[in-house]
N, C-alpha and C positions, 0 to 999 in steps of 0.2 A: 512678379518677375518670371520670365520664361525660364524653365528648368535648366536649359543649357547655359543661359547667361548666369544663373545663380551658381552653377558649378564652376564656370569660368571665373566668376568673382571670388569664390572661395579659394580657387587655385592661385589667383593673383594675390589674395590676402596672405596666404601661407608664404608665397615667394617674398613679398615685401617684409613681412614680419621676421621670417627666419633669416633673410638676407641681412637685415639690419641688426640681427642679434650678434653677428660676428664682431663688428667693431664695438658693440656694447659689451661683449664678453671681455675684450681687451681692456676696456676701461674698468670693468669690475675686477679684473685680475690684478689691478694696481693696488687694491685694498683688501682682497680676500684670497686665501689659498684656493686653488682650482676646484678641488672636490667639495669644499665647504660652500663655495659660491654656487656650484651646481646644485647642492643639496638645498640651500636656502631658496634658490630659484624655483625648485619644484615644490617646496613647502608652500610658497605663495601661490603657485599655479593650482595645486591641489585644493587649497583653502578656497580660492576664488571659484573654482568649478563646482566643488561640493556645495558651497553656499548658493550658487546659482541653481544647481539641481534641486536643492531643498526649497528655495524660494519660488521656483516655477512648478513645483509639485511633481517633478520627475521621480521615477523609482531610482533609488540610489544605493540600495543594499544588495551586494552580490549574493546570488542564491544558487547558481548552477555551476557545474564543472566547466562549462564553456566560459562563464564569467571569470572563474578562477584562472583558467588557462590563458585567456586573452589579457588579463591583468598582469599575470606573471610574465608573459612574453613581452608585453609593452613596457612593463616596469623594469624588468631585469635587463633585457636586451636593448630596447629602444631608448629608455630613459637613462638607466644606470651606466651601461657600457657605452651606448651611443653618445651620451653627453659628458659623462665623467671623464672618459679618456680624451674626448675632444677638448675639454677645458684644459687638461694637462698639456695636450699637444700645442694649444695656442700660446703657451708660455714661450715657445721658441719658433712659432710660425706666425706669419701675418694673417690678418683677417681674410684677405683675398685668397691667399694660398689655402687656408683651411676650408673655405667654402668651395674652392675649386676641387679639392680632394673629395668633398662630399658629393660632387657631381658624378663620382664613380658608382654611386648607389644604384642607379638604374641598371647598370651592367651586372652588378651582383644580384639584383632582384631577378633578372632574367635567369641567372644560374640557379638561384634558390627556387624560382617558380617552376623550373624544369622538373624538380623533385616534388614540391608540395602543391603546386597549382598548374597541373598540365593543361587545363582548359584555358589558361590565360597566357600561354606562350606566345610571344610576338611572331609575326611572319618573317620570312627571309628579308623582305624589304625593310621591315621594321628594325631588324637586327643591323642591317646595313646603315640605316639612319643613326642607330645607337652608336655604332663604331665610328661613324663620321663625327658625331658629337664628342666621342672620346678623343679623336684626333685634336679637336679643338681644346680639350682639357690639356693634352700634352703640350700644345703650342702655348697655352697659358702658363703651365707650370715650368716648362723648359728644364727638366731634370738634368742635373749634372752628375754623372757617374763618379766623378772625382770627389764628391762631397758626401758619400754615403755614410761616413762615420762621424759627421759633424753633429753637434747638438741639435741643429735644425732638422737633420734627418731623423734623429730619435723622436723629435716632436711629430714629424710626419708619420712615423710608424704608429704612434699613439692614435693619431687621427684616423689612420687607415683601419686600425682595429675597431675604432668607434664606428667607422663607415660600415664594416662588416656586421657589427651588432645591430645597427639601424636597419640595414637591408633585410637581415634575417628576421628581426622583430616584426617589421611591417608585413612580410610575407606570411608569417605565422598568425598574426592578428587577422589578416585577410582570410586565411585558410580556416580558422576556427574563431569567428567573431563572437563577441559577448552577446548575451541576450539583453543585457542592460542597455539603456539609452547611451548613445555615444558620449555624451557629456559626462555621465556618471562613470562609465568604464575608463575614460581618459583620466578623470580625477583620481581614481583608485590606482591606476598605473603610475601616475605621478607620485602619489603618496608612497607606494612601494619603492619606486626608484629613489625617492628622497631618503627613505630609511636606509637603503643600501649605500647611498652616497655618504650619509652621515656616519655610518659604521666604517666605511673606508677612510673617511677623513680623520676620524678618531684614531684609527690604527696607523696612519701614515703621516698625517700633517701635525707634527708635534708643536709647531709654532702657532697653531690656529687660535689658542687661548689668548695670545697677546696681540691680536690684530687691532688696528686703529684705522678703519676705512675712512676715506675722504667723503665729502658730500657727493662728489660725482660718482664714486664707487657705489654708494648707497642708492643713488638715483638710478644707476645702471642696473642694480639688482632688482629694484621695483619694476623697471621697464621689462627686464627679462622674465620676471615672475608673472606679472599681471597681464602683459601684452603678448610677448613672443611665446610664452608657455601656455597660459590659460586660453588665450584666443587662438594663437598659432597652432598649438597641438590639438585644441578642440576642433579646429577646421580640418586639420590633417586627418585625424582619425574619423571624422565625419565623411571626408572624401573617400576613405578606404571602404566605406559602405556603399558608395555610389560608383566608383571606378575600379579598374583592376589595380593591383599593387604596382604593376609596371607603369601604368598611366599616371598614377598619383605621384610616383617618385620622379617623374619627369620635371617636377618642381626643382629638382637639384640642378637643372640646367639654367634656370632663371636666377637662382640664388647667387651664383658667382658675380653676376652683373650687379645685383643690388649690393652685395657685400663689398665689392671692389669700389663702387661709387661711394658707399658709406665710409669705407676706409680712406678714400681720397678727400671727402668732404670734412670728416670729423677728425681723422688722425694724420692727415697729410701724407698718406701713402701714395706712391707714384703709380699712374696708369700708363703702361708702356704700349708701344705699337704692337708688340707681340700679344699683349692682353686683348687689345681691340680686335686683332686678327682672330684670336681664339674665340672671342665672343661671336664673331661673324660665322665661323665654322660651326660652332655649337648651335647657333640659330638655324643654319642650313640643315643640320642633322635633325633638329627638332621639327622643321618643316617636312622633312621626309617621313619622320615617324608619324606625324599627324596629318599626312597628306590628304586623307579622305575627309577628315573634319574640316581642314582648310578649304578644300574644294566645295564641300557642301555650304560652308558659310559664304564663300564668294558667290555661289549661285543664289543664295537667299538675299544677298545685298545687291544683286544685279551686276556685279563686276564681271561675271561670266554668265553664260546661258547654256541651256541644255545642248544647243548645237555645237558648242565648243567641245 
């Protein structure tokens, strides 16, 4: 497969898997406390990826400081904070809203890249496209200043902190990548994140010992662990070695579409006219951001020609 199509397929795979994880998380939260669900999810993901690394003969033992740093950044920021707090936030937010909030990640990645990845700063036109996409997010969310102190807003705050952790984690992993193969480094980041999440669950979720999850909650857990974590995160961290942190995190603009459609199909959540309009604006912003790649692809397929 052509390398550009392989990268595009990986990008689409992350979008579909992570977008579908939001309604799956809501199903899982019906049977598990949020931090425990997140911990179990990454227990499974780490086990699958370490098993795969061992079975395929990949190096899997961390040996360098860069390995340790990448695992710490990915495990503590991206996995533990970026997912643990997101799971808590989804107790009082819908799947669509949570995924929409995660579309703020590219904006934060730009801010963090300004400090840690100066060579990957987007152009002025790229920033304009990013802000246009952010307008689409606002249209989707439709924030109400009068509801700032509602439980829903508290959930939104948890998700926003998770978003900050995810953005910073991805930039640091890109800045100091591990020397381990991507699969192995991702597995260890998940393992570290799972340990931190288990510790947090033990400290705060006093009712965790008495859980009685339903069949659907257990199935949701296995979907989250084996597919959206092992495969989704494996693809994501592999993309961080191919693309800039900014480009990889543009996946956040595709996820709301997948999550909202998943919430509509599986959970009966409503898709409003404002959400559709927001999707369209986000797509336009995405087209501006990737205008050169779009133009090149149109030339390759014959839709345009050099004379245009």
